[in-house]
C-alpha positions, 0 to 999 in steps of 0.5 A, a space after each residue: 201236100 201229102 195224105 195217107 189214112 189215119 184214125 176213124 177212117 179220116 186222113 192225115 194231111 200234111 202241107 208246108 209248115 210255116 216255123 212260127 218260133 224262133 229262138 236267139 241264144 249265146 253262151 259261155 264257159 271258162 274253167 281250170 284243171 288241177 291235179 294234188 294229193 292228200 296222203 295216198 289219195 289224188 284228187 282231180 280237182 276242176 272250177 269252171 263257170 258258165 253263162 247260158 242266155 237265150 231269148 224267145 219269140 212266140 207272141 210275134 205271131 198272128 194267123 187270120 181267123 178260120 185256119 184249120 187245125 184239126 188235127 186229122 185235116 191241118 191246113 197251113 196253105 194260108 197266105 203269106 201276109 197271115 204270118 207277120 214278125 215283130 219284136 215282142 218277146 215271150 220270155 227271156 232266160 239267164 243262167 249263170 253258175 260256178 262249178 267245183 268238182 273234186 274227184 279223189 282215187 285210191 292208190 289202187 284206184 279200185 275205188 274212186 269218189 266224186 264231189 260236186 256243186 253248183 252255185 247257180 243264178 237264174 233270171 226268167 223274165 216273161 212279157 206280155 203278149 201284145 205290148 211286151 211289158 214284163 209280166 213276171 220276172 224271176 230271180 233266185 241263186 240255187 245250189 245243187 249238190 253231185 255225188 257220186 262212187 265206182 269200184 272196181 273189183 276187177 281192171 275190166 269190171 266197174 260199179 257205180 252209184 251216184 246221187 245228183 240235183 240238176 236245175 232245168 229251165 222252166 216249163 213254157 206252154 206252146 203246144 196247147 193254144 187253147 189254154 187260157 195261159 198259152 205262151 207263158 214261162 214258169 220258173 225253173 225246177 231242181 231235179 233229183 236222180 238216183 242211178 246204178 250201174 255197172 261196166 263190163 269190158 270184155 275186151 272186143 265188146 264193152 257193155 253196161 246195165 244201169 238202173 235211175 230213178 229221176 223226180 222233178 215237178 211238171 205242167 199239169 192242166 187245170 180242166 175247170 179253168 183250162 190253165 196249165 200250173 206245175 202242180 204235180 210230180 213225174 217220176 221218171 224209172 228206168 232201166 237201160 242197157 247198152 253195147 258197143 263192140 268192134 267183133 272184127 276189124 272194121 267191124 263197129 257196132 252200137 245199141 242199146 235198149 231202155 225201158 222206161 216207167 213215167 208217171 205222173 205224182 201227187 196231182 191235185 187230189 190224185 187226177 192223174 196219179 199213176 198214169 203214163 208222163 206225156 211224150 215219153 215211151 215205154 220202150 226205146 231202142 237202137 242198133 247201129 253197124 260201121 262198117 269199113 270198106 278194105 278195099 277202099 281206104 277211108 271208105 265208111 258205110 253205116 246203117 242204124 235203126 231207131 224205134 220208140 213204143 207209143 205216147 201220150 201227148 196228155 196227163 189224162 192219157 186220152 190221146 196216144 199216137 202209134 210206135 214208129 221206127 226209122 232205118 238210116 243209112 251214111 257213107 263216109 270218105 276220109 281222104 287228103 288234098 294238099 296235105 289237109 286231112 278231108 272227110 266227105 260224109 252223106 246220109 240218109 234219115 227215114 229211108 223209108 220216108 215213113 210218116 208218123 207223129 211224135 208226141 209233146 206234151 200239153 196235147 201237141 204232136 209234130 210229124 217227124 223227119 221225113 226222107 233227108 238227104 244231108 251232105 258235109 264236107 269238112 276239113 281239119 287243119 
């Protein structure tokens, strides 16, 4: 086990973690793309169909009574036979859809218009905790539109705006094990997104600045019944800035900064209105550097810094995890063997091996990734 100082003078302890959820998924997609003109307007038409199916097994684990679950004294070192697996499913989801998109461009390419939409059928089945019998069934079709416009006053400047509706898989209650409806899966819900932005290309540098507003339903806990239900709305408003460039041949920089104002709205009785949405940080930043080594052709070194500010674990904002930052290093080497292009890659995530918590919704947290080494070899045939 590892241990380190925690809140209120107590110590955090991390022992062997056991995976207590299994997900199985398969997907397929097919489409066709074509171009044609109506007068001076160029159309790029895309038609596609897809199917995604996944099954989640959460109800098939049992733990002996007495397992410690206190956040400050976590003990996962239970006998192996304390966890058992069997076939009962928690929920099964199938998404099938057909999408049509038309990208319209004016002759001088100063204006682009995107018109699109998706007809999607959603099937969700949830099952009993012990018996595996069907508890709830949801089967409906939903149409979600998408519109966008891009204006280029100059070749290196783009201004854009868009409105989209999306369909998200229904939330599942997987973190608060004390909830009366723990493991329940809910029907999918629509999200609505508005976004405006600009892109400027300096030649060696390019930068984008955008502002967005996203609304969607969310699960809210009823404290009287200890039950969760989609009785509220979350609103994510933010500003995001990104930059990418190659100031010197072989030296590439990339980074971004986002301010996110995510709050609850329309909760029952206004109980949580204005509180920050669980598992969201106000500030997120990333900075990366790639450097080709001229003296060793094919060798590239990389480094990345990631930062997330504090976040809450529940809608009441009564428990907060601290900010965290991680540093990653990597290297890749491209060469040929027998005429086959190969890439050897090695990465070290969280170089300083910092221990930190990441917030989840519904009163959940998990330990961030510890120092991790990853090696891979890929070939292009």
